[in-house]
C-alpha positions as CSV (number, residue, x, y, z in Angstrom):
1,M,0.0,0.0,0.0
2,L,1.0,3.6,-0.6
3,I,2.3,5.5,2.5
4,P,-0.1,8.4,3.0
5,P,1.1,12.0,3.3
6,L,0.6,13.7,6.7
7,G,-1.7,16.4,5.4
8,G,-2.4,20.0,6.3
9,E,-4.1,19.4,9.6
10,I,-1.2,17.6,11.1
11,A,1.2,20.3,9.7
12,R,-1.0,22.9,11.4
13,I,-0.9,21.1,14.8
14,C,2.8,20.6,14.6
15,R,3.3,24.3,14.1
16,E,1.3,24.9,17.2
17,I,3.3,22.3,19.2
18,E,6.6,23.8,18.2
19,A,5.4,27.4,18.9
20,F,3.9,26.5,22.3
21,E,5.4,28.2,25.2
22,A,4.3,28.5,28.8
23,S,4.2,31.9,30.5
24,G,7.3,33.1,32.3
25,S,8.0,32.0,35.9
26,V,6.2,33.8,38.6
27,P,7.9,34.4,42.0
28,H,6.4,32.4,44.9
29,T,4.4,30.1,42.6
30,G,4.6,26.6,43.8
31,T,5.9,23.7,41.7
32,G,3.0,22.0,40.0
33,S,0.6,24.9,40.4
34,R,1.0,26.0,36.7
35,R,-1.3,24.1,34.3
36,E,0.2,25.0,30.9
37,G,1.5,21.4,30.6
38,E,-2.1,20.3,30.3
39,D,-2.6,22.7,27.3
40,F,0.5,21.1,25.7
41,E,-0.9,17.6,26.2
42,R,-4.2,18.6,24.7
43,L,-2.4,19.8,21.6
44,I,-0.7,16.4,21.3
45,A,-4.0,14.6,21.9
46,H,-5.3,16.5,18.8
47,L,-2.2,15.5,16.9
48,W,-3.0,11.8,17.5
49,L,-6.6,12.3,16.5
50,A,-5.4,13.9,13.2
51,F,-2.9,11.0,12.8
52,R,-5.7,8.5,13.1
53,E,-7.8,10.2,10.5
54,V,-4.9,10.1,8.0
55,A,-4.3,6.4,8.7
56,S,-8.0,5.3,8.6
57,G,-8.7,7.6,5.6
58,S,-5.9,5.7,3.7
59,G,-7.3,2.2,4.4
60,A,-6.3,1.3,7.9
61,S,-9.0,-0.3,10.0
62,A,-9.5,1.4,13.3
63,S,-10.9,0.4,16.7
64,V,-10.6,1.7,20.3
65,V,-9.2,-0.5,23.0
66,R,-8.6,-0.1,26.8
67,G,-5.3,0.7,28.3
68,V,-4.3,1.2,31.9
69,G,-7.1,2.7,34.0
70,R,-9.1,5.2,31.9
71,R,-6.6,5.3,29.1
72,R,-7.8,4.4,25.6
73,Y,-5.8,3.6,22.5
74,A,-6.7,3.5,18.8
75,Q,-5.7,0.3,17.1
76,L,-4.8,1.0,13.5
77,S,-4.4,-2.1,11.4
78,V,-3.0,-2.9,7.9
79,D,-2.5,-6.5,6.8
80,S,-0.8,-8.2,9.8
81,R,0.4,-5.0,11.4
82,S,-1.3,-3.1,14.1
83,L,-0.2,0.3,15.5
84,F,-1.6,1.4,18.9
85,V,-1.6,5.2,19.4
86,P,-3.2,7.3,22.3
87,A,-6.9,8.0,22.1
88,L,-9.1,10.3,24.1
89,R,-10.0,8.9,27.5
90,S,-13.7,9.7,26.9
91,E,-13.8,7.4,23.8
92,P,-15.8,4.2,24.3
93,E,-14.1,0.9,23.7
94,T,-15.0,-0.8,20.4
95,D,-15.2,-4.2,22.2
96,P,-15.6,-3.7,26.0
97,R,-15.1,-7.5,26.6
98,R,-11.6,-7.5,25.1
99,E,-8.9,-8.1,27.6
100,R,-6.5,-5.2,28.3
101,S,-3.1,-5.7,26.8
102,R,-0.1,-5.4,29.2
103,W,1.9,-4.1,26.2
104,L,0.0,-0.8,26.7
105,E,1.3,-0.3,30.3
106,V,2.7,3.1,31.1
107,S,3.1,2.7,34.9
108,F,5.6,0.3,36.5
109,N,5.9,-0.8,40.1
110,V,9.4,0.0,41.4
111,A,9.4,-3.3,43.4
112,D,8.8,-5.2,40.1
113,L,11.7,-3.5,38.4
114,V,14.0,-4.2,41.3
115,A,12.8,-7.9,41.3
116,C,14.0,-8.1,37.7
117,F,17.4,-6.6,38.5
118,P,19.2,-6.8,40.7
119,T,16.5,-8.8,42.7
120,E,15.2,-7.8,46.1
121,S,17.8,-9.8,48.0
122,E,20.7,-8.2,46.1
123,A,19.2,-4.7,46.6
124,V,19.0,-5.3,50.3
125,R,22.6,-6.7,50.4
126,R,24.1,-4.0,48.3
127,Y,22.0,-0.8,48.8
128,A,20.4,-1.0,52.2
129,P,21.6,1.5,54.9
130,K,23.1,0.1,58.0
131,T,21.0,2.2,60.4
132,G,17.7,3.9,60.3
133,P,14.0,3.0,59.6
134,Y,14.9,1.3,56.3
135,A,18.0,-0.6,57.4
136,G,18.7,-4.2,56.4
137,Q,15.7,-6.3,55.6
138,R,13.4,-3.3,56.0
139,Y,14.9,-1.7,52.9
140,P,12.1,-2.7,50.5
141,A,9.7,-0.7,52.5
142,L,11.5,2.4,51.3
143,Y,10.0,2.0,47.8
144,E,7.1,-0.3,48.5
145,G,3.9,0.8,46.5
146,L,5.8,3.4,44.5
147,R,5.5,3.5,40.7
148,T,7.3,5.1,37.8
149,R,4.9,6.5,35.2
150,F,5.4,7.6,31.6
151,D,3.2,10.1,29.9
152,D,2.0,7.6,27.3
153,T,2.9,4.8,24.9
154,I,2.7,3.6,21.3
155,V,2.9,-0.1,20.5
156,L,3.8,-1.7,17.2
157,V,2.5,-5.3,16.7
158,D,3.0,-7.6,13.7
159,G,1.3,-11.0,13.4
160,G,0.4,-10.8,17.1
161,V,4.0,-10.3,18.1
162,L,5.3,-7.2,19.8
163,R,7.8,-5.5,17.6
164,E,8.4,-2.2,19.4
165,K,7.1,-0.4,22.5
166,I,7.6,3.4,22.5
167,M,7.5,5.2,25.8
168,L,6.3,8.8,25.4
169,E,7.3,11.7,27.5
170,Y,5.9,15.2,26.8
171,K,8.1,18.1,27.9
172,T,7.7,21.9,27.6
173,A,10.3,24.5,28.3
174,K,10.0,28.3,28.7
175,S,12.2,31.4,29.0
176,S,11.0,34.1,31.4
177,E,13.4,36.6,30.0
178,G,13.5,35.5,26.4
179,Q,17.1,34.5,26.3
180,Q,17.8,31.2,28.2
181,I,15.5,28.4,29.2
182,D,14.4,28.6,32.8
183,G,16.3,26.1,35.0
184,N,15.0,23.4,37.3
185,A,12.5,22.2,34.8
186,H,14.0,18.9,33.6
187,E,14.9,16.8,36.6
188,R,11.9,14.6,36.1
189,L,12.9,13.9,32.5
190,S,16.4,12.9,33.6
191,F,15.0,10.5,36.1
192,Q,12.5,9.1,33.4
193,I,15.5,8.4,31.1
194,M,17.1,6.4,33.9
195,Q,13.9,4.5,34.5
196,Y,13.4,3.9,30.8
197,L,16.7,2.0,30.9
198,E,15.1,-0.4,33.4
199,V,11.7,-0.7,31.6
200,A,13.3,-1.2,28.2
201,T,14.8,-4.6,29.1
202,R,11.3,-6.1,29.7
203,Y,10.5,-5.9,26.0
204,P,12.1,-7.2,22.8
205,R,12.5,-3.6,21.6
206,C,11.6,-0.5,23.6
207,S,12.2,3.1,22.6
208,L,11.8,6.5,24.4
209,V,10.5,9.4,22.4
210,V,10.5,12.9,24.1
211,V,8.0,15.2,22.4
212,A,8.9,18.7,23.3
213,N,8.1,22.3,22.3
214,G,10.4,24.4,20.2
215,A,11.7,26.4,23.2
216,F,14.6,23.9,23.2
217,V,15.9,25.4,20.0
218,R,14.7,29.0,20.5
219,Y,16.7,29.8,23.6
220,R,20.1,29.0,25.0
221,N,20.2,25.8,27.0
222,K,22.3,22.8,27.9
223,Y,19.5,20.3,27.5
224,H,19.0,20.0,23.7
225,V,22.6,19.0,22.8
226,N,22.9,16.6,25.8
227,F,19.6,14.8,25.0
228,H,21.0,14.1,21.6
229,I,24.3,13.0,22.9
230,Q,22.5,10.6,25.3
231,A,20.5,9.3,22.4
232,D,23.6,8.7,20.3
233,R,25.3,6.8,23.2
234,L,22.2,4.7,23.7
235,R,22.2,3.6,20.1
236,N,25.3,1.6,20.9
237,F,23.2,-0.8,22.9
238,V,20.6,-3.0,21.1
239,W,17.9,-2.6,23.8
240,F,17.9,1.2,23.9
241,S,16.8,3.9,21.5
242,M,15.9,7.5,22.4
243,E,14.6,10.5,20.3
244,H,14.1,14.1,21.3
245,V,11.8,15.9,18.8
246,C,11.0,19.6,19.2
247,T,10.7,21.0,15.7
248,Q,8.2,20.5,12.9
249,P,10.5,18.5,10.7
250,E,11.3,16.2,13.7
251,Y,7.7,15.7,14.5
252,A,7.0,14.9,10.9
253,R,9.8,12.4,10.6
254,F,8.6,10.6,13.7
255,L,5.0,10.4,12.4
256,K,6.1,9.4,8.9
257,G,8.1,6.6,10.4
258,L,5.0,5.2,12.1
259,L,3.0,5.5,8.9
260,S,5.8,3.8,6.9
261,W,5.9,0.9,9.3
262,L,2.1,0.5,9.4
263,F,1.5,0.7,5.6
264,A,4.7,-0.7,4.2
265,G,6.3,-2.7,7.0
266,T,9.4,-0.4,6.7
267,A,11.6,-0.4,9.8
268,R,11.1,2.8,11.8
269,T,14.2,5.0,11.8
270,T,15.4,7.0,14.9
271,E,18.2,8.7,13.1
272,T,18.1,12.5,13.1
């Protein structure tokens, strides 16, 4: 089948995503009290809706399946291939009786990750403090019940076999003075990258794609170059692949890669 073009609506939304910028920092405003990130995520939700319309309008069959909790995903299928992309949480499932796929997980129990490596007993032996409330065998209580969550996921399946799981992180940056990106905004992403390294080993192939706004290339910052350096280093290891996309051509390359895989079975490239 022919690979469909992205179309004007996707191009328009990509322009908005790149141009998006939160308002400048306000003194004495607490962390988490600003809600611009929700506006950015709404833009991306519209992008996935437009992406679905392109795929289904070009011959892909479409249905809505349940993810974790209230999350929903659109299953787009061509021949033996199925691509699962985020859908609106308000969308009803096409088949409510269908069992939820664990391939769509975005939340991971820390204790489960530790159990895979280095195992709980090794964590206690090697990491536990010698004194205090979490000393020795009480160490697992330190992280009991805690989870690592990613913003969303995309899943590529061929012939009922998982070919790639893509963890998605959405990140915005801003500059209060219009010269340099405000600091202290990216610690969570750095931690997510570390956690991605643990999650990735649970799947045959697992990638991390950071979808960001264009502030990363509008203002001076240390993040953009270092994200790309980290991505290049990770490509040396078969399990790991990371992309940081923050401009219209980068968004388009990512989306075209998904369409190419879905309609032609072409391997998705992560090269910039």
